[in-house]
C-alpha positions, 0 to 999 in steps of 0.5 A, a space after each residue: 455484472 455490468 460492462 462498466 463495473 468490469 472495466 472499473 475492476 480491470 482498471 483497478 486490478 491493473 493499477 494494483 498490479 503495477 503498484 506492487 510491481 513498481 514497489 518491487 522495482 524500487 526495492 530490488 531494482 533501485 535499491 531503496 530498502 522499505 521500512 516495515 510500514 512500507 511492507 505492511 502497506 502492500 498487504 491490502 493490495 495483495 488482498 485486493 488483487 485476490 478479491 478482484 480475481 475472485 469476482 472475475 474467476 469464481 463469480 461468487 460472493 460478489 457483493 461481500 467481495 465489494 464490501 471486503 474490498 472497501 474495508 481493506 482499502 480503508 484499512 490500507 489508507 489508514 496505515 498509509 496515513 499513519 506512515 505519512 504522519 510519521 514522515 511528517 512528524 505528526 505522529 511519533 515513530 512506533 516500535 514497529 518502525 524504530 531503529 537505532 542510530 548509526 555510528 557516524 564514525 563507522 566505515 561504509 561497509 559497517 554502515 551497510 552491514 548495520 542497515 542490512 541487520 536493522 529495520 529502516 526508519 519509517 520517518 525516512 523518505 528515500 523515494 519520491 514521485 513528483 515530490 510526494 512520498 509513496 506513503 502520501 500517494 498510497 494514502 490518497 490512492 487507497 482512500 479513492 479505492 475505498 470510495 469506489 468499492 463502497 459505491 460498487 457495493 451499494 450499486 450491486 446491492 441495489 441491483 439485486 
């Protein structure tokens, strides 16, 4: 593999690890409980980290790994866009996301207990970066990764 490809992959690997680490800090350190779609958006990151490590460590199936990375990133951007669409009311909340309304007459303790037992609504944005929801940032980031991995696949294919 070329030196430039290694630098690109190391940069992406670093960004993926920082993204996952940040998600855990936001969840456990700052106390922002994620909805189910937020959790699903992490899976493509974990898969991508494993595939990139496969490229560096095992150095096997590099071409197919680039293709799978592109597909995984595209799926990740679709999930993130769907989540963004729910946040913006482009799409209705699916059964995956729905939660019952909380009783406004409940005490703080009761509300906290209800929240711990029920899923968080996918429509609710509890954390923003530069005014953007994490789902919107993830949509863009995942789609950019799709383009990069597709280009690396095509480049690797033409070098063989």
